C-alpha positions as a Markdown table, in Angstrom:
| # | Residue | x | y | z |
|---|---|---|---|---|
| 1 | Met | -77.4 | 7.8 | -99.1 |
| 2 | Gly | -75.8 | 4.9 | -100.8 |
| 3 | His | -72.1 | 4.2 | -100.5 |
| 4 | Leu | -70.0 | 3.5 | -103.6 |
| 5 | Arg | -68.5 | 0.1 | -103.6 |
| 6 | Gln | -65.4 | -1.3 | -105.3 |
| 7 | Thr | -66.3 | -3.5 | -108.3 |
| 8 | Val | -65.5 | -7.2 | -108.3 |
| 9 | Pro | -63.7 | -8.4 | -111.3 |
| 10 | Ser | -65.6 | -10.8 | -113.6 |
| 11 | Met | -64.6 | -13.9 | -115.5 |
| 12 | Leu | -64.6 | -13.4 | -119.3 |
| 13 | Val | -66.5 | -16.1 | -121.2 |
| 14 | Val | -66.6 | -16.1 | -125.0 |
| 15 | Ala | -69.1 | -18.1 | -127.1 |
| 16 | Ala | -67.6 | -19.0 | -130.5 |
| 17 | Phe | -69.6 | -20.6 | -133.3 |
| 18 | Ser | -69.0 | -21.6 | -136.8 |
| 19 | Arg | -69.6 | -24.4 | -139.3 |
| 20 | His | -65.8 | -24.7 | -139.7 |
| 21 | Ala | -63.6 | -26.4 | -137.2 |
| 22 | Glu | -60.6 | -24.5 | -138.5 |
| 23 | Ala | -62.4 | -21.2 | -137.8 |
| 24 | Leu | -63.2 | -22.3 | -134.2 |
| 25 | Ala | -59.5 | -23.3 | -133.7 |
| 26 | Trp | -58.4 | -19.9 | -135.2 |
| 27 | Ala | -60.7 | -18.1 | -132.8 |
| 28 | Thr | -59.4 | -20.0 | -129.8 |
| 29 | Asp | -55.8 | -19.2 | -130.8 |
| 30 | Lys | -56.6 | -15.5 | -131.4 |
| 31 | Leu | -58.7 | -15.1 | -128.2 |
| 32 | Thr | -55.9 | -16.8 | -126.1 |
| 33 | Ala | -53.3 | -14.4 | -127.6 |
| 34 | Glu | -55.6 | -11.5 | -126.8 |
| 35 | Phe | -57.0 | -12.5 | -123.4 |
| 36 | Gly | -54.6 | -15.0 | -121.9 |
| 37 | Pro | -54.9 | -18.6 | -121.0 |
| 38 | Ile | -58.2 | -20.5 | -121.0 |
| 39 | Ala | -59.3 | -21.8 | -117.7 |
| 40 | Leu | -62.1 | -24.0 | -119.1 |
| 41 | Ala | -63.4 | -24.9 | -122.6 |
| 42 | Ser | -66.7 | -26.5 | -123.3 |
| 43 | Asp | -67.2 | -29.4 | -125.7 |
| 44 | Asp | -68.4 | -28.3 | -129.1 |
| 45 | Phe | -72.1 | -28.7 | -129.5 |
| 46 | Ser | -74.6 | -28.4 | -132.3 |
| 47 | Phe | -76.1 | -24.9 | -132.6 |
| 48 | His | -79.4 | -25.8 | -134.0 |
| 49 | His | -81.7 | -23.5 | -131.9 |
| 50 | Thr | -82.4 | -21.0 | -134.7 |
| 51 | Thr | -82.0 | -20.6 | -138.4 |
| 52 | Tyr | -81.3 | -16.9 | -138.0 |
| 53 | Tyr | -77.6 | -17.2 | -138.8 |
| 54 | Glu | -77.8 | -19.6 | -141.8 |
| 55 | Ala | -78.0 | -16.9 | -144.4 |
| 56 | Thr | -74.6 | -15.5 | -143.4 |
| 57 | Met | -72.9 | -18.4 | -141.7 |
| 58 | Gly | -74.3 | -21.5 | -143.4 |
| 59 | Pro | -75.9 | -24.6 | -141.9 |
| 60 | Gly | -74.4 | -27.1 | -139.4 |
| 61 | Leu | -73.1 | -24.6 | -136.9 |
| 62 | Arg | -71.0 | -25.8 | -133.9 |
| 63 | Lys | -70.6 | -23.7 | -130.7 |
| 64 | Arg | -68.0 | -23.7 | -127.9 |
| 65 | Phe | -67.6 | -21.7 | -124.8 |
| 66 | Leu | -64.2 | -20.5 | -123.5 |
| 67 | Ala | -63.7 | -19.2 | -119.9 |
| 68 | Phe | -60.5 | -17.2 | -119.4 |
| 69 | Ala | -58.2 | -17.5 | -116.4 |
| 70 | Ser | -57.5 | -13.7 | -116.1 |
| 71 | Leu | -60.3 | -11.8 | -114.5 |
| 72 | Val | -61.5 | -8.5 | -116.0 |
| 73 | Glu | -63.2 | -5.4 | -114.7 |
| 74 | Pro | -66.9 | -5.4 | -115.6 |
| 75 | Asp | -66.7 | -2.0 | -117.3 |
| 76 | Val | -64.6 | -3.5 | -120.2 |
| 77 | Leu | -67.5 | -5.3 | -121.8 |
| 78 | Pro | -67.9 | -2.7 | -124.6 |
| 79 | Glu | -64.1 | -3.0 | -125.5 |
| 80 | Leu | -64.4 | -6.8 | -125.4 |
| 81 | Lys | -67.3 | -6.8 | -127.8 |
| 82 | His | -65.5 | -4.4 | -130.2 |
| 83 | Arg | -62.4 | -6.6 | -130.1 |
| 84 | Thr | -64.4 | -9.8 | -130.9 |
| 85 | Asn | -66.2 | -8.0 | -133.7 |
| 86 | Thr | -62.8 | -7.0 | -135.1 |
| 87 | Leu | -61.6 | -10.6 | -135.0 |
| 88 | Glu | -64.8 | -11.7 | -136.8 |
| 89 | Ala | -64.1 | -9.1 | -139.5 |
| 90 | Glu | -60.5 | -10.2 | -139.8 |
| 91 | Leu | -61.4 | -13.8 | -140.5 |
| 92 | Ala | -64.3 | -12.8 | -142.8 |
| 93 | Gly | -61.9 | -10.6 | -144.8 |
| 94 | Ser | -59.3 | -13.3 | -145.1 |
| 95 | Gly | -61.1 | -14.8 | -148.1 |
| 96 | Lys | -60.6 | -18.4 | -146.7 |
| 97 | Tyr | -64.4 | -19.0 | -146.4 |
| 98 | Leu | -67.3 | -18.6 | -148.8 |
| 99 | Glu | -69.7 | -17.4 | -146.1 |
| 100 | Pro | -69.8 | -13.6 | -145.4 |
| 101 | Arg | -69.6 | -14.4 | -141.7 |
| 102 | Pro | -67.7 | -17.6 | -141.1 |
| 103 | Leu | -67.4 | -17.0 | -137.3 |
| 104 | Asn | -69.5 | -15.4 | -134.5 |
| 105 | Leu | -67.9 | -14.4 | -131.2 |
| 106 | Asp | -70.1 | -13.3 | -128.3 |
| 107 | Pro | -68.3 | -12.1 | -125.1 |
| 108 | Gly | -69.9 | -12.3 | -121.8 |
| 109 | Leu | -69.1 | -11.8 | -118.1 |
| 110 | Leu | -69.6 | -14.4 | -115.4 |
| 111 | Gln | -70.2 | -13.0 | -112.0 |
| 112 | Leu | -71.3 | -14.9 | -108.8 |
| 113 | Gly | -75.0 | -13.9 | -109.3 |
| 114 | Lys | -75.3 | -13.7 | -113.0 |
| 115 | Phe | -74.1 | -14.2 | -116.5 |
| 116 | Leu | -74.2 | -11.2 | -118.9 |
| 117 | Leu | -73.8 | -11.0 | -122.6 |
| 118 | Ala | -72.7 | -8.0 | -124.8 |
| 119 | Ser | -74.8 | -7.1 | -127.8 |
| 120 | Thr | -74.9 | -4.4 | -130.5 |
| 121 | Lys | -78.7 | -4.7 | -130.7 |
| 122 | Asp | -81.0 | -2.8 | -128.3 |
| 123 | Gln | -84.1 | -4.6 | -126.8 |
| 124 | Gly | -86.4 | -3.8 | -123.9 |
| 125 | His | -84.4 | -5.9 | -121.6 |
| 126 | Arg | -80.9 | -4.5 | -122.5 |
| 127 | Ile | -79.0 | -1.7 | -120.9 |
| 128 | Tyr | -76.9 | 0.7 | -123.0 |
| 129 | Leu | -73.3 | 0.8 | -121.8 |
| 130 | Arg | -71.4 | 2.9 | -124.3 |
| 131 | Asp | -69.8 | 2.9 | -127.8 |
| 132 | Gly | -72.8 | 1.2 | -129.4 |
| 133 | Ile | -72.8 | -1.8 | -126.9 |
| 134 | Phe | -75.6 | -3.0 | -124.8 |
| 135 | Ala | -75.6 | -5.6 | -122.0 |
| 136 | Glu | -78.2 | -8.1 | -120.9 |
| 137 | Ile | -78.4 | -10.4 | -117.9 |
| 138 | Thr | -78.9 | -13.7 | -119.8 |
| 139 | Leu | -78.9 | -16.0 | -116.8 |
| 140 | Arg | -79.2 | -15.6 | -113.1 |
| 141 | Tyr | -77.6 | -17.8 | -110.4 |
| 142 | Gln | -80.0 | -18.8 | -107.6 |
| 143 | Glu | -80.1 | -21.7 | -105.2 |
| 144 | Gly | -77.1 | -23.4 | -106.7 |
| 145 | Ala | -78.3 | -23.3 | -110.4 |
| 146 | Tyr | -78.5 | -21.0 | -113.4 |
| 147 | His | -82.0 | -19.9 | -114.4 |
| 148 | Pro | -83.1 | -18.3 | -117.7 |
| 149 | Trp | -85.2 | -15.2 | -118.1 |
| 150 | Pro | -88.1 | -15.0 | -120.7 |
| 151 | Trp | -85.6 | -13.4 | -123.2 |
| 152 | Thr | -82.8 | -15.9 | -122.7 |
| 153 | Tyr | -81.7 | -17.4 | -126.0 |
| 154 | Ala | -82.6 | -21.1 | -126.4 |
| 155 | Asp | -79.0 | -22.3 | -126.5 |
| 156 | Tyr | -78.3 | -20.6 | -123.1 |
| 157 | Arg | -81.2 | -22.7 | -121.6 |
| 158 | Glu | -79.3 | -25.9 | -122.4 |
| 159 | Pro | -78.4 | -28.0 | -119.3 |
| 160 | Ala | -74.9 | -28.7 | -120.8 |
| 161 | Leu | -74.2 | -25.0 | -120.9 |
| 162 | His | -75.5 | -24.6 | -117.3 |
| 163 | Glu | -73.1 | -27.4 | -116.2 |
| 164 | Phe | -70.2 | -25.7 | -118.0 |
| 165 | Leu | -71.1 | -22.3 | -116.4 |
| 166 | Leu | -71.3 | -24.0 | -112.9 |
| 167 | Arg | -67.8 | -25.3 | -113.4 |
| 168 | Ala | -66.6 | -21.9 | -114.6 |
| 169 | Arg | -68.4 | -20.3 | -111.6 |
| 170 | Glu | -66.6 | -22.6 | -109.2 |
| 171 | Glu | -63.2 | -21.7 | -110.8 |
| 172 | Tyr | -64.2 | -18.0 | -110.7 |
| 173 | Arg | -65.2 | -18.2 | -107.0 |
| 174 | Gln | -61.9 | -19.8 | -106.1 |
| 175 | Arg | -60.0 | -17.1 | -108.0 |
| 176 | Leu | -61.9 | -14.5 | -106.0 |
| 177 | Gly | -60.9 | -16.3 | -102.8 |
| 178 | Arg | -64.5 | -16.7 | -101.8 |
| 179 | Ala | -65.8 | -19.5 | -99.6 |
| 180 | Pro | -68.9 | -21.3 | -101.0 |
| 181 | Ser | -71.1 | -19.9 | -98.1 |
| 182 | Thr | -70.4 | -16.3 | -99.2 |
| 183 | Asp | -71.7 | -16.8 | -102.8 |
| 184 | Ala | -74.3 | -14.3 | -104.1 |
């Protein structure tokens, strides 16, 4: 018989992308007010890996990742996704932008052995959590590096993102009080 174990808190990481620098700044401010101080922020980079979002968001998208200092329980991923969807809708409803979706926010959880993303869309590799939200393991951590799965989005395969997540992972590991030799 298996024994129940206490969950380990996760580091919240939110990917934000838009073609508008002001929308990214607005998102950073709103997310900080909602989830607390940012431990690490990536540089903005070109989100050119797909044209899927152009119809609703326009061309020339820029993306940034924000890792938050306060750790969260892993079972809050559905609430996080609903909250970021609400923020997206708030900005879209403000009338400041011509695009129907001027901002996309994707929350994820960084754990020692993996990086998970929340989604409202089901696929064969996603697990239903609750309240219309699914989770996927987007990257796995193994032998000191992040590795993609066949379903991992192209932008999550980028070396610059892996470097950012390694820095965030080290910050997270220290927050947990784990020695490097005990990493999963």
